[in-house]
N, C-alpha and C positions, 0 to 999 in steps of 0.2 A: 484456275488451279494455281496454287502458290508455287513459287520457285524454291523457297526454303521456309522452314518453320522451326519452332522451338523443339528441342529433343524430348522434353517431358510431354508435350502435346502429341508428338508423333508416336511415342511409346504407348500412350493411352489410346490413340486412334487405331493403332495396329493390334490392340488387345493384348499387349505384352503385360500391361498392368491394368487392374480393374478400375483404378481411379487415377486421376491426374496427380493427386496428392501422393499416392504410392510411387508414381513415376518420379516425382520431384524428390522425394526422400531417397529413392534409389540413386539418383544422380548425386545428391549431396553426400551420400554414404560411400561413394566410390564404386558402386556396383555397375555403372554404365560407362563404357569406354568407346571412343572412336579413334581408330588408328593407334591403339595402345595407350591413349591418354585419357585420364579421367575428365569428365565433362560436367559443367554446371548445367542446371535445368534450363537456363536461358540460351544455351548454345544453339545456334542455327544449324540445321542439317540440310543437305542437298541430296538430290537423287544421285545414286551411284556410290554413296558412302556406306561403309560397313560398320555396323553397330554391334558391340559385344555387351551382353547383359548377363550378369551373374545372379541367378535365382536359385536359392537352396544350394545343392551340391553340383548344379549344372551350369556350364558356361555356354549360353546360347549365342549364336552369331546370325545376323541378318544383313542382307544387302538390300538397301532401299532402292527400288526401281522407280517409284513415283512418290511424291509427297501426298499423303491422304488429305482430302479436303475437310473431312469430318470423321467421327468415330465410325468404323466400318463393321459390317456384319462379318461373322467368322468366315463365311465362304468367299468374301471379297479380299481378304487379307493377302492371299498369294498374288493377286494382281498388283499389289503395291510393294511387297517385300518378299525377297527370296530367303528361305531358311537355309543357312549354310552350316548349321550345327552338325558336327561330326557324329556318326553313329555311336561311337564309343561313349560320348556324353549322354546320348539318349538312352543307352543301355543302362545307365546308372539309375534310371527311373524304375526299371524292371528288376533290379538287383534284389535278392531276397533280404529281408531285414532280419538280422540275427537278434533274437531276444533271449535273455537269460533271466529267469525270475526265480528268486528264492521265496518259498512260501512258508509263512509261519501261521500256525493256528491262532485264532483270536483268543485272547485271554491267557496266553502263555507268558506274557510279560516280555521284558527286554531280554535279548540274547545274552548268554553268559560269555565270559572271556573266551572259553574254548569254542563255543558256537560261532563267535565272531571270527576267530582265527580260521575255522573251517570254511566260513562264508568267503573270507578274503582269499583263501587258497583256491576255492572254486572260481572266483572272479578272475584271479591271476591266470589260471589255466585257460579260461575262456578267452581272455585277452591275448594270450600267446597263440592260441589256436586261430583266432580271427586274424592276427597279425601275419601269420605264415600260411593262411588259407588251409588249415588242417581241419579234418573232421574230428568229431568227438572220439572216434575209435582209434585215432592215431596216437602213438606213444610220444611222450615228451622226454627228450633226452638231452 
């Protein structure tokens, strides 16, 4: 068993990224940190270090308990890394996705200036409601 290994290889072996190329690109893009510092894909990691990975809207945290010798099966990952991601971050995955869709019938052509103003006003109300966590029934004052 290795004492240390490259961060991109460890992220791939722990199934955090599907391919080693994705792990390398994430490191180059500043999405992977150790102790608050961005890391290069060639950075060697050791057991006991905490790795932060930013994927989508979530900031995952893992504490490396052992260096994986090869890509692991999903059931074996907890033996090599402890997931320290706070529950608030994981709840972002289950957050309802607010969608707002303006429908126009096919063949009606481009919207008129008045229709565009009405659409923009509807979007603005939706943005304000989302910003303040209001429902559609709440008044805007």
